[in-house]
RODREN-310384 format. One record per atom (N, C-alpha, C): z, x, y; residue number from 1; atom name. Coordinates in nm, 2 decimals. Layout:
! RODREN-310384
       Z       X       Y  resi  name
       Z       X       Y   NUM    CA
...
This chain:
! RODREN-310384
       Z       X       Y  resi  name
    0.03   -5.99   -2.19     1     N
    0.10   -5.87   -2.25     1    CA
    0.01   -5.77   -2.30     1     C
   -0.11   -5.82   -2.37     2     N
   -0.20   -5.72   -2.43     2    CA
   -0.26   -5.64   -2.32     2     C
   -0.29   -5.70   -2.20     3     N
   -0.34   -5.62   -2.09     3    CA
   -0.25   -5.52   -2.04     3     C
   -0.12   -5.56   -2.03     4     N
   -0.01   -5.46   -1.98     4    CA
    0.00   -5.35   -2.08     4     C
   -0.01   -5.38   -2.21     5     N
    0.00   -5.27   -2.31     5    CA
   -0.12   -5.17   -2.29     5     C
   -0.24   -5.22   -2.26     6     N
   -0.35   -5.14   -2.25     6    CA
   -0.34   -5.05   -2.12     6     C
   -0.29   -5.12   -2.01     7     N
   -0.26   -5.04   -1.89     7    CA
   -0.16   -4.93   -1.91     7     C
   -0.05   -4.97   -1.98     8     N
    0.05   -4.87   -2.01     8    CA
    0.00   -4.75   -2.09     8     C
   -0.08   -4.79   -2.20     9     N
   -0.13   -4.69   -2.29     9    CA
   -0.23   -4.60   -2.21     9     C
   -0.31   -4.66   -2.12    10     N
   -0.40   -4.58   -2.04    10    CA
   -0.32   -4.48   -1.95    10     C
   -0.21   -4.53   -1.89    11     N
   -0.13   -4.44   -1.80    11    CA
   -0.07   -4.33   -1.88    11     C
   -0.02   -4.36   -2.01    12     N
    0.03   -4.25   -2.09    12    CA
   -0.07   -4.14   -2.12    12     C
   -0.19   -4.19   -2.16    13     N
   -0.30   -4.10   -2.19    13    CA
   -0.33   -4.01   -2.07    13     C
   -0.34   -4.08   -1.95    14     N
   -0.37   -4.01   -1.82    14    CA
   -0.27   -3.90   -1.79    14     C
   -0.14   -3.94   -1.80    15     N
   -0.03   -3.85   -1.78    15    CA
   -0.03   -3.74   -1.88    15     C
   -0.06   -3.77   -2.00    16     N
   -0.06   -3.67   -2.11    16    CA
   -0.17   -3.57   -2.09    16     C
   -0.28   -3.61   -2.05    17     N
   -0.40   -3.52   -2.02    17    CA
   -0.36   -3.43   -1.90    17     C
   -0.29   -3.49   -1.80    18     N
   -0.25   -3.41   -1.68    18    CA
   -0.16   -3.30   -1.72    18     C
   -0.06   -3.34   -1.80    19     N
    0.04   -3.24   -1.84    19    CA
   -0.03   -3.13   -1.92    19     C
   -0.12   -3.17   -2.01    20     N
   -0.19   -3.07   -2.09    20    CA
   -0.27   -2.98   -2.01    20     C
   -0.34   -3.03   -1.90    21     N
   -0.42   -2.95   -1.81    21    CA
   -0.33   -2.85   -1.74    21     C
   -0.21   -2.89   -1.70    22     N
   -0.12   -2.80   -1.63    22    CA
   -0.08   -2.69   -1.72    22     C
   -0.04   -2.73   -1.85    23     N
    0.00   -2.63   -1.95    23    CA
   -0.11   -2.53   -1.97    23     C
   -0.24   -2.58   -1.99    24     N
   -0.35   -2.49   -2.01    24    CA
   -0.37   -2.39   -1.89    24     C
   -0.36   -2.45   -1.77    25     N
   -0.38   -2.37   -1.65    25    CA
   -0.27   -2.26   -1.64    25     C
   -0.14   -2.30   -1.67    26     N
   -0.03   -2.21   -1.66    26    CA
   -0.05   -2.10   -1.76    26     C
   -0.09   -2.13   -1.88    27     N
   -0.11   -2.03   -1.99    27    CA
   -0.22   -1.94   -1.95    27     C
   -0.33   -1.99   -1.90    28     N
   -0.45   -1.91   -1.85    28    CA
   -0.41   -1.81   -1.74    28     C
   -0.33   -1.86   -1.65    29     N
   -0.28   -1.78   -1.54    29    CA
   -0.19   -1.67   -1.59    29     C
   -0.10   -1.70   -1.68    30     N
   -0.01   -1.60   -1.74    30    CA
   -0.08   -1.50   -1.81    30     C
   -0.19   -1.54   -1.89    31     N
   -0.27   -1.44   -1.96    31    CA
   -0.34   -1.35   -1.87    31     C
   -0.39   -1.41   -1.76    32     N
   -0.47   -1.33   -1.66    32    CA
   -0.38   -1.23   -1.59    32     C
   -0.25   -1.25   -1.58    33     N
   -0.16   -1.16   -1.51    33    CA
   -0.12   -1.04   -1.60    33     C
   -0.15   -1.06   -1.73    34     N
   -0.11   -0.95   -1.82    34    CA
   -0.22   -0.85   -1.83    34     C
   -0.19   -0.72   -1.84    35     N
   -0.28   -0.61   -1.85    35    CA
   -0.33   -0.60   -1.99    35     C
   -0.45   -0.54   -2.01    36     N
   -0.50   -0.51   -2.14    36    CA
   -0.46   -0.37   -2.18    36     C
   -0.39   -0.36   -2.29    37     N
   -0.34   -0.23   -2.34    37    CA
   -0.46   -0.13   -2.36    37     C
   -0.57   -0.18   -2.41    38     N
   -0.68   -0.09   -2.44    38    CA
   -0.74   -0.03   -2.31    38     C
   -0.75   -0.12   -2.21    39     N
   -0.80   -0.08   -2.08    39    CA
   -0.71    0.02   -2.01    39     C
   -0.58    0.00   -2.03    40     N
   -0.48    0.09   -1.97    40    CA
   -0.50    0.23   -2.04    40     C
   -0.51    0.23   -2.17    41     N
   -0.53    0.36   -2.24    41    CA
   -0.66    0.43   -2.20    41     C
   -0.76    0.35   -2.18    42     N
   -0.89    0.41   -2.13    42    CA
   -0.88    0.48   -2.00    42     C
   -0.82    0.42   -1.90    43     N
   -0.82    0.48   -1.77    43    CA
   -0.72    0.59   -1.77    43     C
   -0.61    0.58   -1.85    44     N
   -0.52    0.70   -1.86    44    CA
   -0.59    0.82   -1.92    44     C
   -0.66    0.80   -2.03    45     N
   -0.73    0.91   -2.09    45    CA
   -0.84    0.97   -2.00    45     C
   -0.91    0.88   -1.93    46     N
   -1.02    0.93   -1.84    46    CA
   -0.96    1.01   -1.72    46     C
   -0.84    0.96   -1.67    47     N
   -0.78    1.03   -1.56    47    CA
   -0.73    1.16   -1.60    47     C
   -0.67    1.17   -1.72    48     N
   -0.62    1.30   -1.76    48    CA
   -0.73    1.40   -1.78    48     C
   -0.84    1.36   -1.82    49     N
   -0.96    1.45   -1.84    49    CA
   -1.01    1.49   -1.70    49     C
   -1.01    1.39   -1.61    50     N
   -1.05    1.41   -1.47    50    CA
   -0.97    1.51   -1.40    50     C
   -0.84    1.51   -1.42    51     N
   -0.74    1.60   -1.36    51    CA
   -0.77    1.75   -1.41    51     C
   -0.80    1.76   -1.54    52     N
   -0.83    1.89   -1.60    52    CA
   -0.95    1.95   -1.53    52     C
   -1.05    1.87   -1.50    53     N
   -1.18    1.91   -1.45    53    CA
   -1.18    1.94   -1.30    53     C
   -1.08    1.87   -1.22    54     N
   -1.09    1.88   -1.08    54    CA
   -0.97    1.94   -1.01    54     C
   -0.85    1.95   -1.08    55     N
   -0.73    2.00   -1.01    55    CA
   -0.68    2.13   -1.08    55     C
   -0.65    2.23   -0.99    56     N
   -0.60    2.36   -1.04    56    CA
   -0.45    2.35   -1.06    56     C
   -0.38    2.28   -0.97    57     N
   -0.23    2.27   -0.98    57    CA
   -0.20    2.16   -1.08    57     C
   -0.07    2.15   -1.11    58     N
   -0.03    2.05   -1.21    58    CA
   -0.03    1.91   -1.15    58     C
   -0.09    1.82   -1.21    59     N
   -0.09    1.68   -1.18    59    CA
   -0.07    1.60   -1.30    59     C
    0.02    1.50   -1.29    60     N
    0.05    1.42   -1.41    60    CA
    0.02    1.28   -1.39    60     C
   -0.02    1.21   -1.49    61     N
   -0.04    1.06   -1.49    61    CA
    0.09    1.00   -1.54    61     C
    0.16    0.92   -1.45    62     N
    0.29    0.87   -1.49    62    CA
    0.29    0.72   -1.51    62     C
    0.17    0.65   -1.48    63     N
    0.17    0.50   -1.49    63    CA
    0.03    0.46   -1.48    63     C
    0.01    0.33   -1.50    64     N
   -0.12    0.26   -1.48    64    CA
   -0.10    0.14   -1.39    64     C
   -0.19    0.12   -1.29    65     N
   -0.19    0.01   -1.20    65    CA
   -0.29   -0.09   -1.25    65     C
   -0.25   -0.22   -1.27    66     N
   -0.34   -0.33   -1.31    66    CA
   -0.34   -0.42   -1.18    66     C
   -0.45   -0.42   -1.12    67     N
   -0.47   -0.50   -1.00    67    CA
   -0.50   -0.65   -1.03    67     C
   -0.40   -0.72   -1.08    68     N
   -0.43   -0.86   -1.12    68    CA
   -0.43   -0.96   -1.00    68     C
   -0.40   -0.91   -0.88    69     N
   -0.40   -1.00   -0.76    69    CA
   -0.51   -0.96   -0.66    69     C
   -0.60   -0.87   -0.70    70     N
   -0.71   -0.83   -0.62    70    CA
   -0.66   -0.77   -0.48    70     C
   -0.55   -0.69   -0.49    71     N
   -0.50   -0.63   -0.37    71    CA
   -0.59   -0.51   -0.33    71     C
   -0.66   -0.45   -0.42    72     N
   -0.75   -0.34   -0.40    72    CA
   -0.89   -0.37   -0.42    72     C
   -0.98   -0.29   -0.37    73     N
   -1.12   -0.31   -0.39    73    CA
   -1.18   -0.20   -0.47    73     C
   -1.27   -0.23   -0.56    74     N
   -1.34   -0.12   -0.63    74    CA
   -1.29   -0.09   -0.77    74     C
   -1.18   -0.15   -0.81    75     N
   -1.13   -0.13   -0.94    75    CA
   -1.03   -0.24   -0.99    75     C
   -1.01   -0.25   -1.12    76     N
   -0.92   -0.34   -1.18    76    CA
   -0.80   -0.26   -1.23    76     C
   -0.83   -0.14   -1.29    77     N
   -0.73   -0.06   -1.35    77    CA
   -0.74    0.08   -1.28    77     C
   -0.62    0.14   -1.25    78     N
   -0.62    0.27   -1.19    78    CA
   -0.50    0.35   -1.25    78     C
   -0.52    0.48   -1.27    79     N
   -0.41    0.56   -1.32    79    CA
   -0.33    0.61   -1.20    79     C
   -0.20    0.60   -1.21    80     N
   -0.11    0.65   -1.10    80    CA
   -0.08    0.80   -1.14    80     C
   -0.11    0.89   -1.04    81     N
   -0.09    1.03   -1.07    81    CA
    0.00    1.09   -0.96    81     C
    0.07    1.20   -0.99    82     N
    0.15    1.27   -0.90    82    CA
    0.12    1.42   -0.90    82     C
    0.09    1.47   -0.78    83     N
    0.07    1.62   -0.76    83    CA
    0.20    1.69   -0.75    83     C
    0.23    1.77   -0.85    84     N
    0.36    1.83   -0.86    84    CA
    0.39    1.93   -0.75    84     C
    0.29    1.99   -0.69    85     N
    0.32    2.09   -0.58    85    CA
    0.35    2.02   -0.45    85     C
    0.28    1.91   -0.42    86     N
    0.30    1.84   -0.29    86    CA
    0.38    1.72   -0.30    86     C
    0.40    1.67   -0.42    87     N
    0.48    1.55   -0.44    87    CA
    0.40    1.42   -0.40    87     C
    0.27    1.43   -0.38    88     N
    0.19    1.32   -0.34    88    CA
    0.16    1.24   -0.46    88     C
    0.18    1.10   -0.45    89     N
    0.14    1.01   -0.55    89    CA
    0.01    0.95   -0.51    89     C
   -0.09    0.93   -0.60    90     N
   -0.22    0.88   -0.57    90    CA
   -0.28    0.81   -0.69    90     C
   -0.40    0.76   -0.67    91     N
   -0.47    0.68   -0.77    91    CA
   -0.59    0.75   -0.82    91     C
   -0.62    0.74   -0.95    92     N
   -0.75    0.78   -1.00    92    CA
   -0.81    0.66   -1.07    92     C
   -0.93    0.62   -1.03    93     N
   -0.99    0.50   -1.09    93    CA
   -1.15    0.52   -1.10    93     C
   -1.21    0.43   -1.18    94     N
   -1.35    0.43   -1.19    94    CA
   -1.41    0.32   -1.10    94     C
   -1.49    0.37   -1.00    95     N
   -1.54    0.28   -0.90    95    CA
   -1.63    0.18   -0.97    95     C
   -1.61    0.05   -0.94    96     N
   -1.69   -0.06   -1.01    96    CA
   -1.83   -0.05   -0.97    96     C
   -1.87   -0.01   -0.86    97     N
   -2.01   -0.01   -0.81    97    CA
   -2.09    0.11   -0.87    97     C
   -2.02    0.23   -0.86    98     N
   -2.09    0.35   -0.90    98    CA
   -2.06    0.39   -1.05    98     C
   -1.95    0.35   -1.10    99     N
   -1.92    0.39   -1.24    99    CA
   -1.85    0.53   -1.24    99     C
   -1.84    0.59   -1.13   100     N
   -1.78    0.73   -1.12   100    CA
   -1.63    0.72   -1.10   100     C
   -1.56    0.82   -1.16   101     N
   -1.42    0.84   -1.14   101    CA
   -1.39    0.90   -1.00   101     C
   -1.30    0.85   -0.93   102     N
   -1.27    0.90   -0.80   102    CA
   -1.11    0.90   -0.78   102     C
   -1.07    0.98   -0.69   103     N
   -0.92    0.98   -0.66   103    CA
   -0.89    0.96   -0.52   103     C
   -0.77    0.93   -0.49   104     N
   -0.73    0.90   -0.35   104    CA
   -0.63    1.01   -0.30   104     C
   -0.64    1.13   -0.36   105     N
   -0.54    1.23   -0.33   105    CA
   -0.54    1.28   -0.19   105     C
   -0.65    1.31   -0.13   106     N
   -0.65    1.36    0.01   106    CA
   -0.61    1.25    0.10   106     C
   -0.66    1.13    0.08   107     N
   -0.62    1.02    0.16   107    CA
   -0.47    1.00    0.16   107     C
   -0.41    0.99    0.04   108     N
   -0.26    0.97    0.03   108    CA
   -0.18    1.09    0.09   108     C
   -0.23    1.21    0.06   109     N
   -0.16    1.33    0.12   109    CA
   -0.16    1.33    0.27   109     C
   -0.27    1.30    0.33   110     N
   -0.28    1.29    0.47   110    CA
   -0.19    1.19    0.53   110     C
   -0.18    1.07    0.46   111     N
   -0.09    0.97    0.51   111    CA
    0.05    1.01    0.50   111     C
    0.09    1.07    0.39   112     N
    0.23    1.12    0.37   112    CA
    0.26    1.22    0.48   112     C
    0.17    1.32    0.50   113     N
    0.19    1.43    0.59   113    CA
    0.21    1.37    0.74   113     C
    0.12    1.28    0.77   114     N
    0.13    1.22    0.91   114    CA
    0.26    1.14    0.93   114     C
    0.30    1.06    0.83   115     N
    0.42    0.98    0.85   115    CA
    0.54    1.08    0.86   115     C
    0.54    1.18    0.78   116     N
    0.66    1.28    0.78   116    CA
    0.66    1.35    0.92   116     C
    0.54    1.38    0.97   117     N
    0.53    1.45    1.10   117    CA
    0.59    1.37    1.22   117     C
    0.56    1.24    1.22   118     N
    0.60    1.16    1.33   118    CA
    0.74    1.09    1.32   118     C
    0.79    1.10    1.20   119     N
    0.92    1.04    1.18   119    CA
    1.03    1.09    1.27   119     C
    1.04    1.23    1.29   120     N
    1.15    1.28    1.39   120    CA
    1.13    1.22    1.53   120     C
    1.01    1.21    1.57   121     N
    0.98    1.16    1.71   121    CA
    1.02    1.01    1.72   121     C
    0.99    0.94    1.62   122     N
    1.03    0.79    1.62   122    CA
    1.18    0.77    1.61   122     C
    1.24    0.85    1.52   123     N
    1.39    0.84    1.51   123    CA
    1.46    0.88    1.64   123     C
    1.41    0.98    1.71   124     N
    1.47    1.02    1.83   124    CA
    1.46    0.91    1.94   124     C
    1.35    0.84    1.94   125     N
    1.33    0.73    2.04   125    CA
    1.39    0.60    2.00   125     C
    1.38    0.57    1.87   126     N
    1.40    0.43    1.83   126    CA
    1.51    0.41    1.72   126     C
    1.55    0.52    1.65   127     N
    1.66    0.50    1.55   127    CA
    1.60    0.53    1.41   127     C
    1.69    0.51    1.31   128     N
    1.66    0.54    1.17   128    CA
    1.53    0.48    1.12   128     C
    1.44    0.56    1.05   129     N
    1.31    0.51    1.01   129    CA
    1.28    0.55    0.87   129     C
    1.20    0.48    0.80   130     N
    1.16    0.51    0.66   130    CA
    1.00    0.52    0.66   130     C
    0.95    0.63    0.59   131     N
    0.81    0.64    0.57   131    CA
    0.77    0.55    0.45   131     C
    0.65    0.53    0.43   132     N
    0.60    0.44    0.32   132    CA
    0.64    0.51    0.19   132     C
    0.64    0.64    0.18   133     N
    0.68    0.71    0.06   133    CA
    0.83    0.69    0.03   133     C
    0.91    0.67    0.14   134     N
    1.05    0.65    0.12   134    CA
    1.09    0.50    0.09   134     C
    1.01    0.41    0.15   135     N
    1.04    0.27    0.14   135    CA
    0.99    0.21    0.01   135     C
    0.88    0.27   -0.04   136     N
    0.82    0.21   -0.16   136    CA
    0.92    0.20   -0.28   136     C
    0.99    0.30   -0.32   137     N
    1.09    0.28   -0.43   137    CA
    1.19    0.18   -0.40   137     C
    1.23    0.16   -0.27   138     N
    1.33    0.05   -0.24   138    CA
    1.27   -0.09   -0.26   138     C
    1.16   -0.11   -0.21   139     N
    1.10   -0.25   -0.21   139    CA
    1.05   -0.28   -0.35   139     C
    1.03   -0.18   -0.44   140     N
    0.98   -0.20   -0.57   140    CA
    1.10   -0.25   -0.66   140     C
    1.22   -0.25   -0.61   141     N
    1.33   -0.29   -0.69   141    CA
    1.34   -0.44   -0.71   141     C
    1.43   -0.49   -0.80   142     N
    1.43   -0.63   -0.83   142    CA
    1.57   -0.69   -0.78   142     C
    1.65   -0.61   -0.71   143     N
    1.78   -0.66   -0.66   143    CA
    1.76   -0.69   -0.51   143     C
    1.74   -0.81   -0.47   144     N
    1.71   -0.84   -0.33   144    CA
    1.82   -0.80   -0.24   144     C
    1.95   -0.82   -0.28   145     N
    2.06   -0.78   -0.19   145    CA
    2.06   -0.63   -0.17   145     C
    2.03   -0.55   -0.27   146     N
    2.03   -0.41   -0.26   146    CA
    1.91   -0.36   -0.17   146     C
    1.80   -0.43   -0.19   147     N
    1.68   -0.40   -0.10   147    CA
    1.72   -0.42    0.04   147     C
    1.77   -0.54    0.07   148     N
    1.81   -0.58    0.20   148    CA
    1.91   -0.48    0.27   148     C
    2.00   -0.44    0.19   149     N
    2.10   -0.35    0.24   149    CA
    2.04   -0.21    0.27   149     C
    1.95   -0.16    0.19   150     N
    1.89   -0.03    0.21   150    CA
    1.79   -0.03    0.33   150     C
    1.73   -0.15    0.35   151     N
    1.63   -0.16    0.45   151    CA
    1.69   -0.21    0.59   151     C
    1.81   -0.26    0.59   152     N
    1.87   -0.32    0.70   152    CA
    1.88   -0.22    0.82   152     C
    1.82   -0.26    0.94   153     N
    1.83   -0.18    1.06   153    CA
    1.74   -0.06    1.07   153     C
    1.65   -0.04    0.96   154     N
    1.56    0.07    0.96   154    CA
    1.42    0.03    1.00   154     C
    1.36    0.12    1.08   155     N
    1.22    0.10    1.11   155    CA
    1.13    0.14    0.99   155     C
    1.01    0.09    0.98   156     N
    0.92    0.14    0.88   156    CA
    0.79    0.20    0.94   156     C
    0.75    0.31    0.89   157     N
    0.64    0.39    0.94   157    CA
    0.52    0.39    0.84   157     C
    0.40    0.35    0.89   158     N
    0.29    0.35    0.80   158    CA
    0.17    0.42    0.88   158     C
    0.10    0.50    0.81   159     N
   -0.02    0.56    0.87   159    CA
   -0.14    0.54    0.77   159     C
   -0.25    0.49    0.82   160     N
   -0.36    0.47    0.73   160    CA
   -0.48    0.55    0.78   160     C
   -0.56    0.60    0.69   161     N
   -0.68    0.67    0.71   161    CA
   -0.79    0.59    0.65   161     C
   -0.91    0.58    0.71   162     N
   -1.02    0.50    0.65   162    CA
   -1.07    0.58    0.53   162     C
   -1.07    0.52    0.41   163     N
   -1.11    0.58    0.29   163    CA
   -1.25    0.64    0.29   163     C
   -1.34    0.57    0.35   164     N
   -1.48    0.62    0.36   164    CA
   -1.49    0.74    0.44   164     C
   -1.42    0.74    0.56   165     N
   -1.42    0.86    0.65   165    CA
   -1.36    0.98    0.58   165     C
   -1.25    0.96    0.50   166     N
   -1.19    1.07    0.43   166    CA
   -1.28    1.12    0.32   166     C
   -1.35    1.03    0.25   167     N
   -1.44    1.07    0.15   167    CA
   -1.56    1.15    0.21   167     C
   -1.61    1.11    0.33   168     N
   -1.72    1.18    0.39   168    CA
   -1.67    1.32    0.44   168     C
   -1.54    1.34    0.47   169     N
   -1.49    1.47    0.51   169    CA
   -1.51    1.57    0.40   169     C
   -1.51    1.53    0.27   170     N
   -1.54    1.61    0.16   170    CA
   -1.44    1.73    0.15   170     C
   -1.31    1.70    0.16   171     N
   -1.21    1.81    0.15   171    CA
   -1.18    1.84    0.01   171     C
   -1.17    1.97   -0.02   172     N
   -1.14    2.02   -0.16   172    CA
   -1.00    1.99   -0.19   172     C
   -0.98    1.92   -0.31   173     N
   -0.84    1.88   -0.35   173    CA
   -0.76    2.01   -0.38   173     C
   -0.82    2.12   -0.40   174     N
   -0.75    2.24   -0.43   174    CA
   -0.73    2.33   -0.30   174     C
   -0.78    2.28   -0.19   175     N
   -0.75    2.34   -0.06   175    CA
   -0.74    2.22    0.04   175     C
   -0.63    2.15    0.03   176     N
   -0.62    2.02    0.11   176    CA
   -0.58    2.05    0.26   176     C
   -0.68    2.09    0.33   177     N
   -0.66    2.12    0.48   177    CA
   -0.62    1.99    0.55   177     C
   -0.56    2.00    0.66   178     N
   -0.51    1.88    0.73   178    CA
   -0.63    1.80    0.80   178     C
   -0.59    1.68    0.83   179     N
   -0.69    1.59    0.89   179    CA
   -0.73    1.64    1.03   179     C
   -0.65    1.71    1.10   180     N
   -0.68    1.76    1.23   180    CA
   -0.79    1.88    1.22   180     C
   -0.78    1.95    1.11   181     N
   -0.87    2.06    1.09   181    CA
   -1.01    2.02    1.07   181     C
   -1.03    1.90    1.01   182     N
   -1.16    1.84    0.99   182    CA
   -1.20    1.73    1.10   182     C
   -1.11    1.71    1.19   183     N
   -1.14    1.62    1.30   183    CA
   -1.13    1.47    1.26   183     C
   -1.05    1.44    1.16   184     N
   -1.04    1.30    1.12   184    CA
   -0.91    1.24    1.18   184     C
   -0.92    1.13    1.25   185     N
   -0.81    1.06    1.31   185    CA
   -0.77    0.94    1.22   185     C
   -0.64    0.90    1.22   186     N
   -0.60    0.79    1.15   186    CA
   -0.66    0.66    1.21   186     C
   -0.69    0.56    1.12   187     N
   -0.74    0.44    1.17   187    CA
   -0.63    0.35    1.22   187     C
   -0.50    0.37    1.18   188     N
   -0.39    0.30    1.23   188    CA
   -0.26    0.37    1.21   188     C
   -0.17    0.37    1.31   189     N
   -0.04    0.42    1.30   189    CA
    0.05    0.30    1.33   189     C
    0.13    0.26    1.23   190     N
    0.20    0.13    1.25   190    CA
    0.35    0.16    1.24   190     C
    0.43    0.10    1.33   191     N
    0.57    0.10    1.33   191    CA
    0.62   -0.04    1.33   191     C
    0.71   -0.07    1.23   192     N
    0.77   -0.20    1.22   192    CA
    0.91   -0.19    1.27   192     C
    0.95   -0.27    1.37   193     N
    1.09   -0.26    1.43   193    CA
    1.16   -0.39    1.40   193     C
    1.28   -0.38    1.33   194     N
    1.36   -0.50    1.30   194    CA
    1.44   -0.56    1.41   194     C
    1.38   -0.58    1.53   195     N
    1.45   -0.64    1.64   195    CA
    1.35   -0.70    1.74   195     C
    1.40   -0.77    1.84   196     N
    1.31   -0.82    1.94   196    CA
    1.27   -0.71    2.04   196     C
    1.17   -0.74    2.12   197     N
    1.12   -0.65    2.22   197    CA
    1.22   -0.63    2.33   197     C
    1.23   -0.50    2.38   198     N
    1.32   -0.47    2.48   198    CA
    1.24   -0.42    2.61   198     C
    1.31   -0.43    2.72   199     N
    1.24   -0.40    2.85   199    CA
    1.18   -0.26    2.86   199     C
    1.24   -0.16    2.80   200     N
    1.18   -0.03    2.81   200    CA
    1.09    0.01    2.69   200     C
    1.05   -0.08    2.61   201     N
    0.97   -0.05    2.49   201    CA
    0.83    0.01    2.53   201     C
    0.77   -0.05    2.64   202     N
    0.64    0.00    2.68   202    CA
    0.65    0.15    2.71   202     C
    0.75    0.19    2.79   203     N
    0.77    0.33    2.83   203    CA
    0.79    0.42    2.70   203     C
    0.87    0.37    2.61   204     N
    0.90    0.45    2.49   204    CA
    0.78    0.47    2.41   204     C
    0.70    0.37    2.39   205     N
    0.58    0.38    2.30   205    CA
    0.48    0.47    2.37   205     C
    0.46    0.46    2.50   206     N
    0.37    0.55    2.57   206    CA
    0.42    0.69    2.56   206     C
    0.55    0.72    2.57   207     N
    0.60    0.85    2.55   207    CA
    0.58    0.91    2.41   207     C
    0.58    0.82    2.31   208     N
    0.56    0.86    2.17   208    CA
    0.41    0.91    2.16   208     C
    0.32    0.83    2.22   209     N
    0.18    0.87    2.21   209    CA
    0.16    1.00    2.28   209     C
    0.22    1.02    2.40   210     N
    0.21    1.15    2.47   210    CA
    0.26    1.26    2.38   210     C
    0.37    1.24    2.31   211     N
    0.43    1.35    2.23   211    CA
    0.33    1.38    2.11   211     C
    0.28    1.27    2.05   212     N
    0.18    1.30    1.94   212    CA
    0.06    1.38    1.98   212     C
    0.01    1.35    2.10   213     N
   -0.11    1.43    2.15   213    CA
   -0.07    1.57    2.19   213     C
    0.04    1.58    2.27   214     N
    0.08    1.71    2.32   214    CA
    0.12    1.81    2.21   214     C
    0.19    1.76    2.11   215     N
    0.23    1.85    2.00   215    CA
    0.12    1.86    1.89   215     C
    0.01    1.80    1.91   216     N
   -0.11    1.82    1.82   216    CA
   -0.09    1.75    1.68   216     C
   -0.01    1.64    1.68   217     N
    0.00    1.57    1.55   217    CA
   -0.12    1.48    1.54   217     C
   -0.16    1.41    1.64   218     N
   -0.28    1.33    1.64   218    CA
   -0.36    1.36    1.77   218     C
   -0.49    1.37    1.75   219     N
   -0.58    1.38    1.87   219    CA
   -0.62    1.24    1.92   219     C
   -0.64    1.16    1.83   220     N
   -0.68    1.02    1.86   220    CA
   -0.61    0.93    1.76   220     C
   -0.61    0.80    1.79   221     N
   -0.56    0.70    1.70   221    CA
   -0.53    0.57    1.76   221     C
   -0.47    0.48    1.68   222     N
   -0.43    0.35    1.73   222    CA
   -0.29    0.32    1.69   222     C
   -0.20    0.31    1.79   223     N
   -0.06    0.28    1.76   223    CA
   -0.03    0.13    1.77   223     C
    0.02    0.07    1.67   224     N
    0.06   -0.07    1.67   224    CA
    0.21   -0.08    1.63   224     C
    0.28   -0.16    1.72   225     N
    0.42   -0.18    1.69   225    CA
    0.44   -0.33    1.67   225     C
    0.50   -0.36    1.55   226     N
    0.53   -0.50    1.52   226    CA
    0.68   -0.52    1.51   226     C
    0.72   -0.64    1.56   227     N
    0.86   -0.67    1.56   227    CA
    0.89   -0.77    1.44   227     C
    0.93   -0.71    1.33   228     N
    0.95   -0.79    1.21   228    CA
    1.08   -0.75    1.14   228     C
    1.16   -0.84    1.10   229     N
    1.29   -0.82    1.03   229    CA
    1.28   -0.88    0.89   229     C
    1.28   -0.80    0.79   230     N
    1.27   -0.84    0.65   230    CA
    1.16   -0.95    0.63   230     C
    1.04   -0.91    0.68   231     N
    0.93   -1.00    0.66   231    CA
    0.91   -1.11    0.76   231     C
    1.01   -1.13    0.85   232     N
    1.01   -1.24    0.94   232    CA
    0.97   -1.19    1.08   232     C
    0.85   -1.24    1.14   233     N
    0.81   -1.20    1.27   233    CA
    0.91   -1.24    1.38   233     C
    0.94   -1.15    1.47   234     N
    1.04   -1.18    1.57   234    CA
    0.97   -1.21    1.71   234     C
    0.85   -1.16    1.72   235     N
    0.77   -1.18    1.85   235    CA
    0.63   -1.24    1.82   235     C
    0.58   -1.31    1.91   236     N
    0.44   -1.37    1.89   236    CA
    0.33   -1.27    1.89   236     C
    0.35   -1.16    1.97   237     N
    0.25   -1.06    1.99   237    CA
    0.30   -0.92    1.96   237     C
    0.21   -0.84    1.90   238     N
    0.24   -0.70    1.87   238    CA
    0.21   -0.61    2.00   238     C
    0.26   -0.49    2.00   239     N
    0.23   -0.39    2.10   239    CA
    0.12   -0.30    2.04   239     C
    0.01   -0.28    2.11   240     N
   -0.09   -0.20    2.05   240    CA
   -0.17   -0.12    2.16   240     C
   -0.20    0.00    2.12   241     N
   -0.27    0.09    2.22   241    CA
   -0.35    0.20    2.15   241     C
   -0.48    0.21    2.19   242     N
   -0.56    0.32    2.14   242    CA
   -0.54    0.44    2.23   242     C
   -0.55    0.56    2.17   243     N
   -0.54    0.68    2.25   243    CA
   -0.64    0.79    2.20   243     C
């Protein structure tokens, strides 16, 4: 009996230590997910001063992004800003390598402009579509049924430009000329379609590319089409073509 008691006591201690470890890990994770109010205030103040020094038009800081999941590279905290003239939302942050404040205004403006330009072509060929600027407020909601209803049956359009290439183009934020004027092509044009592949898709996508080139929207690029419905892949392979 004394041996059984010792074994039982040992098991209790082992289980207790395990539970304690889980609690400590959960607490540590929860703390790591929380932003630091002082750091938020620092980047907000720095961004507002940066705006005064670099932008002639009205730009406001409306929020702070805390990258607690390492979704971005180069920063942990970034100020969310909006250019009131163009409606472009972008980030201002201190680069961790250089220590310099930088912004993503030209990059984000070019992406918004490109998505808006190609939307009519895509809707004519494939049906209702949302740009990233339009879909972001929807997916940021917390009502899944409402999100699903608003996204149902709609294509999603995303255009990406390489940040380093955009930075090297050295475009003045107060004279934001287009990507075509400086000869910068998007690194990816993405269309997400909430249905399975159809027999005439190849022809339609090739016609889209021809229209983009003929009408001067893009000179070069990579078009990728993914068949995904509410995050669920419907086909094993994507459609992809460089032009």
